[in-house]
Structures are given as structure tokens and as C-alpha cells.
C-alpha positions in Angstrom: 88.3 164.3 103.5 85.7 161.8 102.3 84.9 163.9 99.2 88.5 163.6 97.8 89.4 167.3 98.1 92.1 167.0 100.8 95.2 169.0 100.3 97.0 166.0 99.0 94.3 165.5 96.4 95.0 168.8 94.6 97.5 168.0 92.0 98.5 171.2 90.2 98.0 174.9 90.6 94.7 176.1 89.3 94.7 178.0 86.0 93.8 181.3 87.7 97.3 181.4 89.3 96.2 181.3 92.9 98.4 178.6 94.3 99.7 178.0 97.8 102.9 179.4 99.3 104.5 176.0 99.1 103.8 175.9 95.4 105.3 179.4 94.9 108.4 178.5 96.8 108.8 175.2 94.9 108.3 177.1 91.6 110.9 179.6 92.6 113.3 176.9 93.6 112.8 175.2 90.3 113.4 178.3 88.2 116.6 179.1 90.2 117.9 175.5 90.1 121.1 175.1 88.2 121.5 172.6 85.3 123.0 170.2 87.8 120.9 170.0 90.9 123.4 167.8 92.8 126.1 170.4 92.4 123.7 173.0 93.9 123.5 170.8 97.0 127.3 170.7 97.2 127.4 174.5 97.1 124.8 174.8 99.8 126.9 172.5 102.0 130.0 174.6 101.6 128.1 177.8 102.3 126.8 176.3 105.6 130.3 175.3 106.6 131.7 178.8 105.9 128.9 180.3 108.0 129.5 177.8 110.8 133.2 178.6 110.8 132.4 182.3 110.9 130.1 182.0 113.9 132.7 179.8 115.7 135.2 182.7 115.1 132.6 185.1 116.5 132.2 183.0 119.6 136.0 182.8 120.2 136.3 186.6 119.7 133.4 187.1 122.2 135.3 184.9 124.8 138.4 187.0 124.2 136.5 190.2 124.6 135.2 189.0 128.0 138.7 188.1 129.0 140.0 191.5 128.1 137.2 193.3 129.9 137.6 191.3 133.1 141.3 190.7 133.4 143.2 193.2 131.2 144.0 196.7 132.2 142.9 198.0 128.8 140.3 200.6 128.5 137.0 200.7 126.7 138.6 201.5 123.4 140.4 198.1 123.4 137.1 196.3 124.2 135.4 198.3 121.5 138.1 197.3 118.9 137.7 193.6 119.8 133.9 194.0 119.6 134.3 195.6 116.2 136.3 192.6 115.0 133.6 190.3 116.2 130.9 192.3 114.5 132.9 192.3 111.3 133.3 188.5 111.6 129.5 188.2 112.2 128.8 190.3 109.2 130.9 187.9 107.1 128.4 185.1 108.1 125.6 187.1 106.5 127.3 187.3 103.1 125.6 185.4 100.2 128.0 182.5 100.4 125.8 180.3 98.1 126.5 182.6 95.2 130.2 183.1 96.2 131.2 179.4 96.8 131.6 178.8 93.0 133.9 181.8 92.5 137.5 180.7 91.6 139.1 183.2 94.0 137.2 181.9 97.1 139.7 179.1 98.1 142.5 181.7 98.3 140.4 184.1 100.2 139.4 181.4 102.7 143.0 180.5 103.2 143.9 184.1 103.8 140.9 184.3 106.3 142.2 181.3 108.2 145.7 182.7 108.3 144.2 186.0 109.5 142.3 184.2 112.3 145.5 182.4 113.2 147.4 185.7 113.3 144.8 187.3 115.6 145.0 184.2 117.9 148.8 184.4 117.9 148.7 188.1 118.7 146.2 187.7 121.5 148.2 184.8 123.0 151.4 186.8 122.8 149.9 189.8 124.6 148.0 187.7 127.2 150.4 185.8 129.5 147.6 183.5 130.6 146.3 182.8 127.1 149.0 180.3 126.1 146.8 177.4 127.1 144.0 178.8 124.9 146.2 178.7 121.8 146.0 174.9 121.1 142.2 175.0 121.4 141.9 177.9 119.0 144.2 176.2 116.5 142.0 173.1 116.8 138.9 175.1 115.8 140.7 176.8 112.9 142.0 173.4 111.6 138.6 171.8 111.9 137.1 174.7 109.9 139.8 174.3 107.3 139.4 170.6 107.1 135.7 171.0 106.4 136.3 173.2 103.3 139.9 173.1 102.1 142.3 170.6 100.8 144.8 168.5 102.7 147.7 170.9 101.6 145.8 173.9 103.0 145.2 172.1 106.4 148.9 171.2 106.6 149.9 174.8 105.7 147.7 176.2 108.4 148.8 173.6 110.9 152.5 174.2 110.1 152.0 178.0 110.6 150.2 177.3 113.9 153.1 175.1 115.1 155.7 177.7 114.2 153.6 180.3 116.0 153.5 178.2 119.1 157.2 177.6 119.1 157.8 181.4 118.8 155.4 182.0 121.7 157.3 179.5 123.9 160.7 181.0 123.0 159.7 184.6 123.5 157.8 184.1 126.7 159.0 186.1 129.7 157.9 183.3 132.0 159.6 180.1 130.8 157.3 177.2 129.7 158.3 173.7 130.9 159.6 171.5 128.1 157.1 168.8 128.9 154.2 171.1 128.5 155.5 172.6 125.3 156.2 169.2 123.9 152.8 167.9 124.8 151.1 171.0 123.3 153.1 170.6 120.1 152.3 166.9 119.9 148.6 167.7 120.5 148.6 170.3 117.7 150.6 168.1 115.4 148.1 165.3 116.0 145.1 167.5 115.4 146.8 168.8 112.2 147.4 165.2 111.0 143.8 164.2 111.8 142.3 167.2 110.1 144.6 166.7 107.1 143.5 163.1 106.8 139.9 164.2 107.3 140.3 166.7 104.5 141.9 164.1 102.3 139.1 161.6 102.9 136.5 164.2 102.4 138.0 165.2 99.1 138.1 161.6 97.9 134.5 161.0 99.0 133.4 164.2 97.4 135.2 163.2 94.1 133.6 159.7 94.2 130.2 161.2 95.1 130.5 163.8 92.4 131.5 161.2 89.8 128.5 159.1 90.8 126.2 162.1 90.7 127.5 163.1 87.2 127.1 159.5 86.1 123.5 159.5 87.3 122.9 162.9 85.6 124.4 161.6 82.4 122.2 158.5 82.5 119.1 160.6 83.2 120.0 163.0 80.4 120.3 160.2 77.9 117.4 158.3 79.3 114.3 157.9 77.1 112.2 159.0 80.1 111.8 162.5 81.6 111.8 162.3 85.4 110.0 165.0 87.3 109.4 165.4 91.1 106.1 167.1 91.8 104.9 168.2 95.2 101.4 167.1 96.3 100.1 170.6 96.2 101.8 171.4 93.0 105.3 172.7 92.2 108.3 171.0 90.7 111.4 170.3 92.7 113.4 168.4 90.2 113.6 167.8 86.5 116.0 165.4 84.8 118.0 166.7 81.9 116.2 164.4 79.5 113.1 166.6 79.7 114.7 168.6 76.9 114.7 165.5 74.7 111.3 164.2 75.6 109.3 167.5 75.9 111.6 170.1 74.4 111.6 172.4 77.5 114.5 173.5 79.5 114.6 172.2 83.1 114.0 175.5 84.8 111.0 176.2 82.6 109.0 173.1 83.8 106.4 173.9 86.4 103.2 172.4 87.5 101.3 175.0 85.4 103.2 173.9 82.4 102.5 170.2 83.0 98.8 171.0 83.2 98.8 173.3 80.1 100.6 170.9 77.8 98.2 168.0 78.6 95.6 167.5 75.8 92.1 168.6 76.9 90.7 165.2 75.9 93.1 163.5 78.3 93.0 166.0 81.1 90.1 164.3 83.2 91.9 160.9 83.0 95.2 162.5 84.0 93.7 164.3 86.9 92.1 161.1 88.1 95.4 159.3 87.7 97.2 162.0 89.8 94.7 161.6 92.6 95.4 157.9 92.7 99.1 158.6 92.9 98.9 161.4 95.5 96.5 159.5 97.7 98.0 156.1 97.2 100.1 154.1 99.6 103.7 155.0 100.0 105.8 153.5 97.2 102.7 152.7 95.1 102.7 153.4 91.4 100.0 154.1 88.8 100.2 154.4 85.0 98.3 156.4 82.4 98.6 157.2 78.7 98.2 160.8 77.7 98.8 163.2 74.8 101.3 166.0 75.5 102.2 169.1 73.5 106.0 169.5 73.1 107.7 172.9 73.1 107.7 172.9 69.3 103.9 172.5 69.2 103.9 168.8 68.2 101.6 166.5 70.0 103.0 163.2 71.3 101.6 160.2 73.0 103.2 159.6 76.4 103.3 156.8 78.8 103.3 158.4 82.3 104.1 156.5 85.5 103.7 158.1 88.9 105.2 156.8 92.1 104.2 158.1 95.6 107.4 159.1 97.4 105.7 161.7 99.7 106.9 159.8 102.8 110.5 159.8 101.7 112.2 162.7 103.7 114.7 163.2 100.9 111.9 163.8 98.3 108.5 164.4 99.8 107.1 164.4 96.3 105.6 162.2 93.7 108.1 161.0 91.0 106.7 161.2 87.5 108.3 159.4 84.6 107.2 160.5 81.1 108.1 158.4 78.1 107.4 159.3 74.4 105.5 156.4 72.9 104.3 158.1 69.8 106.1 155.7 67.5 104.7 152.7 69.3 101.2 154.2 69.1 101.6 154.9 65.4 102.8 151.4 64.9 99.8 150.0 66.8 97.5 152.1 64.7 99.2 150.9 61.5 99.0 147.3 62.7 95.3 147.8 63.6 94.7 149.4 60.2 96.4 146.5 58.4 94.5 144.0 60.6 91.1 145.5 59.7 91.6 147.4 56.4 92.4 146.3 52.9 95.8 147.5 51.8 94.8 148.2 48.2 91.5 150.0 48.7 91.7 151.1 52.3 88.3 149.6 52.9 87.3 147.3 55.7 88.6 143.7 55.3 86.8 140.5 56.2 87.6 140.7 59.9 86.2 144.3 60.3 83.3 143.5 58.1 82.4 140.5 60.2 82.6 142.8 63.3 80.3 145.4 61.8 77.9 142.7 60.7 77.6 141.5 64.3 77.1 145.0 65.6 74.4 145.7 63.0 72.6 142.5 64.0 72.8 143.5 67.7 71.7 147.1 66.9 68.6 146.0 65.0 67.6 143.1 67.1 65.1 145.1 69.3 63.5 147.0 66.5 63.2 144.1 64.3 65.1 145.8 61.5 66.2 144.0 58.3 69.8 143.2 57.5 70.8 142.9 53.8 74.1 141.4 52.7 75.4 141.5 49.1 78.5 139.7 47.9 79.9 141.0 44.7 82.4 138.9 42.7 83.9 140.1 39.4 83.5 137.8 36.4 86.7 136.5 34.7 89.0 138.8 36.8 91.8 136.3 36.3 91.8 137.0 32.6 92.6 140.7 33.3 95.5 139.7 35.5 96.8 137.2 33.0 96.4 139.4 29.9 97.1 142.9 31.2 99.2 142.2 34.3 98.7 142.5 38.1 99.0 146.3 38.1 96.0 146.5 35.8 94.2 144.0 38.0 94.9 146.2 41.1 93.7 149.3 39.2 90.5 147.4 38.2 89.9 146.4 41.9 90.4 150.0 43.1 88.1 151.5 40.4 85.4 148.9 41.1 85.6 149.7 44.8 85.1 153.4 44.0 82.2 152.7 41.7 80.5 150.5 44.3 81.0 153.1 47.0 79.3 155.7 44.9 76.1 153.7 44.8 75.8 153.3 48.6 74.6 155.4 51.4 77.0 156.9 53.9 75.7 154.5 56.6 76.3 151.4 54.4 79.5 149.3 54.8 81.6 148.3 51.8 84.4 145.8 52.4 86.8 143.9 50.3 86.9 140.3 51.4 89.9 139.4 49.2 90.8 138.9 45.6 88.0 140.3 43.4 85.2 139.8 46.0 83.4 142.6 47.8 80.8 142.6 50.5 78.1 145.2 51.2 76.1 145.6 54.4 72.9 147.5 54.1 70.3 148.1 56.9 66.6 148.8 56.7 65.8 148.0 53.1 63.4 145.3 51.7 64.0 142.8 49.0 62.7 145.1 46.2 65.1 147.8 47.3 67.9 145.2 47.5 67.1 144.2 43.9 67.2 147.8 42.8 70.6 148.2 44.5 71.8 145.1 42.7 70.8 146.5 39.3 72.6 149.8 40.1 75.7 148.0 41.2 75.8 145.9 38.0 75.3 148.9 35.8 78.1 150.7 37.6 80.5 147.8 37.1 79.6 147.5 33.4 80.7 151.0 32.5 83.9 150.8 30.3 87.1 151.3 32.2 90.5 152.3 30.7 93.4 150.2 32.0 96.6 151.6 30.5 95.9 151.8 26.8 93.1 149.3 26.8 89.4 149.8 27.4 87.9 147.0 29.5 84.3 146.2 30.1 83.7 144.0 33.2 80.7 142.3 34.8 80.0 140.8 38.2 77.9 138.2 39.9 76.0 139.4 43.0 74.5 137.2 45.7 71.9 138.8 48.0 70.9 137.5 51.4 68.5 139.2 53.8 67.3 138.5 57.3 65.4 140.2 60.1 67.6 141.0 63.0 64.9 139.7 65.4 65.0 136.2 63.9 66.1 133.6 66.4 67.0 134.2 70.0 70.2 136.1 69.2 69.3 137.2 65.7 70.6 135.7 62.5 74.1 134.1 62.6 76.7 136.3 60.8 78.4 133.2 59.4 75.1 131.8 58.1 74.2 135.1 56.5 77.6 135.3 54.7 77.2 131.7 53.6 73.7 132.4 52.2 75.0 135.4 50.2 77.9 133.3 48.9 75.5 130.6 47.7 73.4 133.2 46.0 76.4 134.6 44.3 77.5 131.2 42.9 73.9 130.7 41.8 74.2 134.0 39.8 77.5 132.7 38.2 75.9 129.4 37.3 72.9 131.2 35.8 75.2 133.0 33.3 77.0 135.7 35.3 76.4 139.5 35.0 73.4 139.3 37.3 72.3 139.1 40.9 70.5 136.3 42.6 68.5 136.3 45.8 69.2 133.5 48.3 66.7 130.7 48.3 66.7 127.9 51.0 66.8 125.4 48.1 70.4 126.6 47.4 71.5 125.4 50.8 69.7 122.1 50.3 71.7 121.7 47.0 74.9 122.4 48.8 74.1 119.9 51.5 73.3 117.3 48.9 76.7 118.0 47.2 78.4 117.7 50.6 76.7 114.4 51.2 77.7 113.2 47.7 81.3 114.2 48.3 81.4 112.4 51.7 79.8 109.3 50.1 82.4 109.5 47.3 85.2 109.7 49.7 83.9 106.8 51.6 83.5 104.8 48.4 87.1 105.5 47.5 88.3 104.5 51.0 86.2 101.3 50.9 87.2 100.4 47.3 83.7 100.3 46.0 84.9 101.2 42.6 85.5 98.6 39.9 87.3 98.8 36.5 85.6 97.5 33.4 87.4 97.0 30.1 86.1 97.7 26.6 88.0 96.0 23.8 89.7 97.9 21.0 89.9 95.9 17.8 91.7 96.0 14.5 88.9 97.0 12.1 89.9 94.9 9.1 90.4 91.7 11.1 88.4 92.3 14.3 91.4 91.1 16.3 91.8 92.4 19.9 94.6 94.9 20.0 93.9 96.6 23.3 91.4 97.6 26.0 90.3 100.8 27.5 90.0 100.9 31.3 86.7 102.5 32.4 85.7 103.0 36.1 82.4 102.2 37.5 80.9 102.6 41.0 79.5 99.5 42.6 77.1 101.4 44.9 75.8 99.4 47.8 72.3 100.7 47.3 72.0 102.0 43.7 74.0 99.1 42.2 76.4 99.7 39.3 76.7 103.4 38.7 78.1 104.8 35.4 80.8 107.5 35.3 78.5 110.4 34.4 77.0 110.2 37.8 80.2 110.7 39.8 83.1 111.8 37.6 82.0 115.5 37.4 81.7 115.6 41.2 85.1 114.0 41.6 86.6 116.5 39.2 85.1 119.5 41.1 86.2 118.2 44.5 89.7 117.1 43.5 88.9 113.4 44.3 89.5 112.6 40.7 93.3 112.6 41.4 93.3 109.7 43.9 90.5 108.0 41.9 92.5 108.2 38.7 95.6 107.0 40.5 93.7 104.0 41.7 92.3 103.2 38.2 95.8 103.4 36.7 97.2 101.0 39.3 94.3 98.6 38.9 94.6 98.6 35.1 98.4 98.0 35.2 98.0 95.2 37.7 95.3 93.6 35.6 97.5 93.9 32.5 100.4 92.3 34.4 98.1 89.5 35.4 96.9 88.9 31.8 100.5 88.9 30.6 101.3 86.3 33.2 98.3 84.1 32.3 98.3 84.7 28.5 101.9 85.7 27.7 101.5 85.3 23.9 98.1 87.0 23.4 98.3 89.5 26.2 101.8 90.6 25.4 100.5 92.2 22.2 97.6 94.2 23.6 97.8 97.7 25.0 96.0 99.2 28.0 94.3 102.6 27.5 93.8 104.7 30.7 92.1 108.2 30.7 93.8 111.1 32.5 91.5 113.8 33.7 92.4 117.5 33.5 93.2 117.8 37.3 95.1 114.5 37.3 97.2 115.7 34.3 98.0 119.0 36.1 98.9 117.2 39.3 102.5 117.9 40.1 103.5 114.3 40.9 101.8 112.7 37.9 105.0 111.6 36.0 106.5 110.2 39.2 103.3 108.3 40.0 103.1 106.7 36.6 106.8 105.7 36.7 106.3 104.2 40.1 103.2 102.1 39.1 105.0 100.9 36.0 107.9 99.8 38.1 105.8 98.1 40.7 103.6 96.1 38.2 106.5 95.3 35.9 104.5 95.8 32.6 106.1 96.9 29.4 105.7 100.7 29.3 105.0 100.5 25.6 101.8 98.6 26.3 100.5 101.6 28.3 98.5 104.3 26.4 97.5 107.4 28.4 94.5 109.3 26.9 94.3 113.1 27.2 91.4 115.2 25.9 92.0 117.7 23.0 90.7 120.6 25.1 93.2 119.8 27.9 96.1 120.0 25.5 95.4 123.6 24.6 95.7 124.8 28.3 99.1 126.2 29.0 100.6 124.5 25.9 104.3 125.0 26.9 103.7 123.3 30.3 101.6 120.6 28.6 104.3 119.8 26.1 106.9 119.5 28.9 104.6 117.1 30.8 103.9 115.0 27.7 107.6 114.8 27.0 108.4 113.5 30.5 105.6 110.9 30.1 107.0 109.8 26.7 110.4 109.4 28.3 108.9 106.6 30.5 108.1 104.6 27.3 104.3 105.0 27.4 102.3 106.0 24.4 100.0 109.0 24.3 96.6 109.4 22.7 94.4 112.4 22.0 90.8 111.5 23.1 87.7 112.9 21.6 89.7 114.5 18.8 87.7 116.9 16.7 85.7 118.4 19.5 88.5 120.9 20.6 90.3 123.8 19.0 93.8 122.5 18.6 95.7 123.9 15.6 98.0 121.9 13.3 101.0 123.9 14.4 100.4 122.8 18.0 99.4 119.3 17.0 102.8 118.8 15.4 104.5 119.8 18.6 102.7 117.3 20.8 104.5 114.0 21.2 101.3 111.9 20.7 101.0 108.5 19.0 97.2 108.0 18.5 94.2 110.1 17.5 90.8 108.9 18.8 87.9 110.1 16.6 85.1 111.3 18.8 81.9 109.3 18.7 79.9 112.3 17.6 81.5 112.0 14.1 81.0 108.2 14.1 77.2 108.5 14.9 76.4 110.1 11.6 79.1 108.6 9.4 76.6 106.4 7.5 74.3 109.3 6.7 74.5 112.1 4.2 75.1 115.0 6.7 78.8 115.2 6.1 80.2 113.4 9.1 81.9 110.9 6.9 83.9 113.7 5.3 85.0 114.9 8.8 86.0 111.4 9.9 87.9 111.0 6.7 89.7 114.3 7.3 90.8 113.1 10.8 92.0 109.8 9.3 94.0 111.6 6.6 95.4 114.0 9.2 96.6 111.0 11.3 98.3 109.5 8.3 100.0 112.8 7.4 101.3 113.1 11.0 102.1 109.3 11.1 99.6 108.8 13.9 97.3 105.8 14.4 93.5 106.5 14.4 90.9 104.8 16.6 87.2 105.4 16.1 85.0 105.4 19.2 81.3 104.5 19.5 81.0 102.0 16.6 77.5 100.5 17.0 76.5 99.3 13.4 77.9 97.3 10.6 77.5 100.3 8.3 79.7 102.4 10.5 82.3 99.7 10.7 82.3 99.2 6.9 82.5 103.0 6.2 85.4 103.5 8.6 87.3 100.6 6.9 86.7 102.3 3.6 88.0 105.6 5.0 91.2 103.8 6.1 90.7 104.0 9.9 92.8 101.3 11.5 91.2 100.6 14.9 87.9 101.0 16.6 85.8 100.3 19.7 82.1 100.3 20.5 79.1 98.2 21.4 79.2 96.5 18.0 82.3 94.6 19.2 81.7 94.5 23.0 80.4 96.6 25.8 82.7 97.5 28.7 82.8 94.4 31.0 84.6 92.8 33.8 88.2 91.6 33.4 86.9 88.0 33.1 85.4 88.8 29.7 88.7 90.0 28.4 90.4 87.0 29.9 88.0 84.8 27.9 89.0 86.6 24.7 92.7 86.3 25.4 92.3 82.6 26.3 90.4 82.0 23.0 93.2 83.7 21.1 95.8 81.5 22.8 93.9 78.4 21.9 93.8 79.4 18.3 
């Protein structure tokens, strides 16, 4: 039928119980099926053979009755007796042999029955003179029946008895039988006996092999992870594998089409019915797959992978074969992997991937109505301090508590996600900027509330970036990545403005980022094109003004702006990490220049030292010591002429690691100087542990040294500290004679500044070294 309601389209019995006769018969067959369905087929075969042998016996008796009635002189009573025997034999055919074939006494009863038939045949032949020729034919039928059911020994036993009986008939016959006829008859019966015995033996071996194969298949099915069920097109189950107990928890005889329908989850039932129609109406041998939820016998719901194959055209099946596999663990694993892929493991909130997906859906959803999308990025201030001081468990507790506080300030329709670390993102729809600002204030207030972490009470703050956009902006609405970028820029603007605040995105922020990106690209190009130059500022002995060293200072020879000082590019190089390759280049240039001076002016240049500054990121670079050692080896300069300058504030960061790095540098033979001393917070106990050689007095102390504001006292304290620790002192930024004179009076040994010389090209230092040689 075109409407899909053909008989083959009806998969299971309807729930009101009004099924077809075929379904009822199939259900009855299934409920009466033994645990081993293949053994049942074996029993049915044996029952059919017994009935066939019985009816053959009835036919032979009927022939004998006709013979008696026509040729014998016996009366009606004899015919009636023979008829009674035939009726009794026929009644035996009507016995429930299917139930009797498995009885242990049946083989003995059958053997007695065959012997009885043989005795009746022998008696009939002995009484009837003309029946001797019938005897071999009757024996053949009895042996054939025996071979179909009994063992080889039983066949030989019946055959031997029939041969003995024939010999007795021949010997007791009134009319002698020719020897040739008797021999031929005996040979015929012996041959039939041998053939039937071999047939019985072969059948037993085939039955044993078949039974072994059947049991092997049953064992495999029983231990299979799939439950295999044969279902008729109109409903009804004709076969269940033993593994149905493992998969579904039901006994084989309990599984019916009604049950298969009842244990299917209502939400999956329409899909399953549609799947069944595709299986039942599909091409022969075609398969279809569906996922369903099924209720086990213990009430637990499982996910099942169900495969149906159309075998309706197979005469041995005439059913659809359904394979059911429990995939609950796989589904749970998939759900867990999905949760891990789209949810934060600590807070259970959406992660970056799921948040991005929801942002895209929100933009698409609001595009037609022109709704507004607001995005807030929340970043905790100084979260690293909590991790470092209280431990990562406390940090995790802070993240979880902050997530809860943020969630409490939002509407149920808003989305809160953790993007990673201490950064959260909030997606809000249909609010204007004033409402977004109010939400920012509430979020900041919630985060500021004191929180107890272990036995410590902590007060935290956060910086929030806010970006808004109309969903109707542009052809496809605002770009999600651009909206996230804008909120991120606003968040960093809030941090730069002092933290613990929110900032609304302004297009000027993006312009600033673009400018910084251009500056970085230009800085990278300048480094690649070697646009940087190194200038050298003399360091002199203050009492004699003799040159004792130079400090290498980098400059940028910009192709457009000319010579650019370090304040214009060093901060950018520090923030971008380019200071590491730039510092390495400066160090190599300085060492090569010192090597050149030593070659040109061996006497004067051999006494000077080369000071090179190390930035914080360069000092923390893992391969610093190896790079310094390699450059010293390549240039061949005396390591003692090299002075590496480190700022005082840098020394106080991770002091243990700093001391280790300084020790490794000292092992190369270089000298170490603390630059800008007096501006940091180093303690005397730490200063004694640092393997430094020189203290450089910061220029801020030198600027006011010739006034009465107390800077001279501070400079004197640094000089005295250097003497106490047996360190040399160098004053920076000397610009006047008064400063020079005062520093000499204080006992400062060395100095540098514009009073002596400005930083200049290497040629200027070469002139000084050449003049010293001529003197």
C-alpha cells in the first residue's frame, strides 16, 4: 500500500493485545522454546522419524491383512486381530513423541519395538508359506527405520536377529528352499544391515559434529555482547539468543514483541517505529541502525545500538534479525567528553568554546530584532599572589567562590563562562550601556566582599571590560571574535587605570593596540635590518679623570626619525620580549668592540672595562649564562674586563634563583654591578649574599648632592656601604664641577656623566684610547 500500512509495515502487536494468529502462534512457540532452540529441532526430527516408521509398520500390517483375507483360510477373527494390531500401531503414531524423545528410556523402548516388529514379521512368514520372499523386504524397512534413529550397534543387533530368523525359517520350511536363493537372500539382508549400520554410524558422527557446532554457536551467542532476536514482520519472536539475559536481563522465553515495545523509552518510540518500517520494507539483506533507550528487567534504562537486517526472504528464517548492543558506557563517555570539551572542570560553567558558540547563537537570535549584545570580561587582580602565598587549593577555592558570586548577580538567561585561569566572561542580552555599567558595579561589589580561604580572610578585586554591539550591525551582525577582543581591550584599560573598576570599550583603544602592533613590527624589522647602534659613555676615575671603562648604550638609527633614544623603544622591547634578542646583540657588539680596541690599543684598552646592562627579561632568560660564555669565547676578550649591570629591583625578585644565576655568571670571570642603587628595596642581609663587585649610585642622588636637601648624606651612606662591603662605587649623572668635587670629598671612586662626556660612537672612545697611548 502506498500509505505504508501494508501487513509487512506493522512491526509489533498493538498495545490492546489484538494481534494476528501468526503473532499468537509465534508468541506461543517462543514461550515453549527450550533454552537450546537447536536441540528442539533435533527432537522434532526424531519425533518425525518415529512417526514415519510407525506408519510404515501400519502399511506393512495392512498389506498382511489383505493377504490373510484373500489367500488364507482364516476367519474374520484372524483378520480382526491383524486389524487390531494395525490400529494399535497407528495409535502409536499419534503419541506426543516430541515430549517423549528426550526420555532416557526411549532408546530401549524403540529397540524392543523394532524387535517386536521383527518377531511379528518372523511369525507371519513362518505361518505363510508364500511369505518367505516378503521377509527380506520387511527386514529392510525395519533396518531403515532403526538406522534413522538408533545407533550402529542397535542396527547390527536387529540385523543379526533378522539373519538368525531367516536361517531358522529356511531350515524349518516344509518345502525346501534352494541354497542359491537362501544365500542370495542372506547376502542381501547382510548387505542391507551393513549399509544401514554405516548409515547410522555416519548419522551419529554428523549429529555429533552438528551438535558440537550448534553448541559452539550457542556459547558464542550467549557470551556475545549483542542480544540477537528474530522478529516476524507482523510481530512475534521466533528466536532469542542466550545473551538476551546479559543485555536486557530477561529470560529467553519471556521476550515477546509486546515486551520489545513496552521496554522502549517513549521518547524514542517514534524513531524506533520508523526504523522498523525501514527494516521490514527494505530490500532483502538490507540493514538499518538506530539508537534507542531500553528498560532492563531490573528497571534500569540503558542506551542501545540496534541493528535490524531484513531476512524475510530467507526460508529458514522468514524474519527480521535484530541485534541489540548495550552502549550505555560509550554514551556516558561521550557525554563526559562533551562536558569536558564545553565545560570548565573546576566550576562546571561553560568554557571558552561553549561561550563562543552561545555568543554566535545570541548574535543570530537578535539579528532580526536589532537587539543589543553586551559582553563583560572579568579578570581578578593579583590572583597570582593568592596562588603563590596560599597555595593552588586556595586559588581554586577563590575561583569557585568568585564564580558563584558572579552567578548570583546575573539573570537566569545570562551566560557566565570561565575562559581560563582567573578570567570570566558574561554574555547579557537586551540591556543598554547604563544597565551594563550598573551590572559592572554590582559585580565589582560582589567580588570585593571578604572571603575566608582556610584560616585567612582575603579581599579581592577585579578589572572588568565591557563591550556592547547591536546584533543588526553589519550584514551578518557583529563578529564574535571582534566583540571578545573589544571587551579584552577594555579590561586591560581598566587594569591600566588602576584596577578594581570597569571600563567601556572605546574605538581609540583599538587604535592604540594597532599602533603598538605597528611599533612592534617596526622594532622587529629594525632588529632584523640592524638599524640599532651602540654608543659608549666613558667611566672615569674621579680623582684623576682617567678613563677606566665605558658603558654600552643602545640607540636606534631610525630611517625617518633619525637617532632615537632608549626611552622610546626599550619599554616596548621589554613588554614584547624583543629585549632578549636586542640585549644579546648589544652584548655581542660591545664585546667585539672591546676586542677591536684591545687589538688597536693593547696598553690603554687592556685596562678598561666594558659595562653592559642586562634587562629583567634578559636576566631571567634560561640560556643567559651560556650565551655570555659563548660571546666571551668568540670575541676572545678577558672576562674580567666585562661588567654586567643588573638593577637593584631585579635582584629582589626570586632571590634564591637570582643568587644562583649571579654565581654562574661570576664563574665565567665577569664582574657584576648593581645599577641605580638606592632606588630599590634590597636589605643588607641580601646584599651580602649577592656576589657583586660594584655599586652604581643612582643619578637621582647625584642631582641634589650640591644642595642642602640631604642627598649628599644619602650618597655618602652608599659610598660608606660600598667600603664596608669592599665594593667599588660609581656615581652616575655627574654634570657639574660641584657634583664632581663633592663626590671626591665623599670618597666615591668612579663616575660618569655629561661633565666628562656624552655617550658617543666608538670612534670617540678610540680617540681617547689613542691619546692615552701617545702619552
